[in-house]
N, C-alpha and C positions, 0 to 999 in steps of 0.2 A: 504493500500500500504506500509506503514512504518512497519518495522520489529523491534522486540526488539533484544538485543545483543545475546541472546541465539539462536534465529532463525538465525541470521546472522552467528553465529558460525557453525550451522548445514549446512547452505548453503555453507559456506567456505569449510567445509569438503567434501561436494559433489563435489565442484569445484576442490579441491585438488586431489580427486580420478580420476576425469576426466582428469586433466592435466597429472598426472603420467601415467595413462593408455595409453594416446595418445603417450607420450614419449617412452613408452615400445614397442609399435607396429610399430613405424616409421622404425626401422631397418629391419622389416620384408617385407617392401614394395619393390617389385622387378617386372621386366617384367614377365608376365605370371600369376601372382597372380590375382584373380578376385575381383571385388568390393565386392561381397558377402563374400568371404573368409576374406577380411580385416575387414568387419563389424563384423563378428563372432569373430575374434581374439580380436578386440577392446572390444566387449561386455564381452567376457570372462575375459579380463584383468581388466575391471571395477569391475566385480563380485569378482575376486580374491583379489582385493584391498579393498574390504569391502562394495561395493555398495549393497543396498537392491534390486535394480533393475535398469531398464533404465528410464531415464527421458522422453524419447521419442524414436521412432524408429530411429536407426542410419542411417545417410545419407552418402553414399560414391559415389561420382560422378566423373568419370574419362573421360579425353578426351572430345569429343563432349557432353557427358552427363553432364559435368560441367556447361553447359548453362541452365540446368533445376534446379531451386533452390531447389525443394523438390524431387529430383530424388530418386527412390527406388533402392537400390543396386541390381545389376544384375550379370549375369555370364560373363560380359565383362572382358576380361583379360587386365591388364595394359600393355602399350607399351612405349618404349622409346619416350620421347617428351611429354608425357601426363602431364597435370596438374591434380591433384587429390584433390578434396574438401571433407573434412571429417567434418561432423556436428554431434556432439555427446554430451551426458550428462549422468552423473550418478544420481541416486536418493538415498538419504541418510536420513533415518528417516523422510521421507515424503517430503524432500526439493530437488528441481530440479536444476541441473547445466545445462549450455548451453554454448558450445564453438565450434567454427569452425576454422579450419586451412586449407590452401591450400598449397600443396607441388608440386614440379615438378620432374619428373623422367628423369634425364639427364639434360644437359645444357639447360636453358630456351631460347626460341626464343625472339626476340626483342618485339613482341606484348605481349608475356607473361610477360616480365619484365615491360613493360609500364603499363598494366592494374593492375598488382600486386602493383606497386609503387603508383598508383592512389588510389586504394582501401585502402592501408595502410595509405596514407595521409588523406583520407576521414574519416577513422576510428579514427585516432588520433584527428582530428578536432571535431568529434562527442563526443569523450571521454572528450576532453577539455571543451566542451560546457555543459557537464552534471554536473551542479552545482545546489544546492538548489535554488528554485525560478525560474529556467529556464523554459521558455515555451516549451512544447514538440515539437511544430512545428519549433521553432527556433533551437532546438537541431538537429532535422532531417535536417533542411536546412543547418546547418553548414557543414554536410558531403555531402549532396546531391548536393549543389551548386558547390562543387569542381568537382564532377563527371559530372554534366551538363555542366559546363564551358569547360571541356575537350572533349565535344562532345558525351558523353556516357549516357546522361540523360535517353534516351529510353531503356538503357540496365540495369537500376536499378529500378525495378518495384515493390519493396515491401518496407514496412516501415523500418526505421532505427533500431528499437528495441522495446522491450516490458519489462514489469515487470516480475519478476520470483520469485517463492517461493513454496508454497504448490501446485501450479499448474505451468505448464511450460509456459503458457501464461497468464499473469495477467495485470491489469492496473498498470502503465500508458502505453499507446501505443504511440510510437513516430513516427509520420508520417504526411504527408501532409493532412491537413484538420482535424487533431485531435486536441483536446482541453485538457488543463490541464497544471499543472506545476509540476516540480520535487520537492520533499521534502527531509528532512533529514532521513537517514536510509532506503532509498528506493532502493532495488536491481533492476537493469535493465540490459538488454543486449544492446550492440552497434554492429551492424552487417551489414555494407554496402557491396554491391556486384556489380560486373559487369558480365553480362552473354551475351556472343556472340554466337548467334545461329549457329550451325554447327562447331564451333571452340572449345569453352570451356568457363570456367568462373573462377572467383575468389570471395570468400567470406572470410572475417576475422571477427570473433566474439568473444567478451569477455563478461563475467558476472562481473559486478562491483556494488558497493554500493555507492550511492550518500551520501556524508557526509557534515554536516554543517561546521565542522572544526573550529579551533580557532588558531590564531597566524599563524604559518607556516605550520599547518596541511593541508594536501591535502583535497580538497572538494570531493574526491572520493577514493574508496578503490578497487583495482583490485583483484578479487578472482580467476580468471583463469590466470595462470602464465606462460604457455608455450610460448616460444619465438614467436614473430610475424614477425621475419625476414623470408624471403623466404628460405625454406629448399630445397636444391638441392640434390636429392638422387642418 
């Protein structure tokens, strides 16, 4: 699970490519563009920026499709009022990045603002709990409990995150019923979500490295750097 500094540097490069590619394609998002068109544009941007390939099949889920965590991009055109979830990652010299952002096309409604703020708070809590020695169930609970207390426990039905490296899904797995602890130099994802059937959903995901740290050094290092503020397009 633990990676050496050379591996972490390669993973960081994969994450940098992913973040930059996402930032490049955000201005392209407009009503009438399809999920599939956005996925293709994003994949092309990652390749142009130096990716060897994709870490996994890109997810673009808009409007009601956002309630499907692993939705396959379709020909559905974006419309005003849509929330659009983009889950993407570049592969660089064998190492896999993983990042998810959710944007909204036009002014967000109150329910969209509410669940976005809740997922953002849950993700921040999960990241804060990701320190060396932390139990993986406790890290999951740090985020999940916030969502459950807000009445959306049934709308977050996957684990909080997973290890990442030469494979897109590695140990440790952070979720209810999982066992293990986080250690120094372990790359993980933190990706809570809320999925409302028939309405849409929000997921926010970052790749980070758990660090032992000394003194004032942070016990984690974020590798995906795109803003987590809600982007209103």
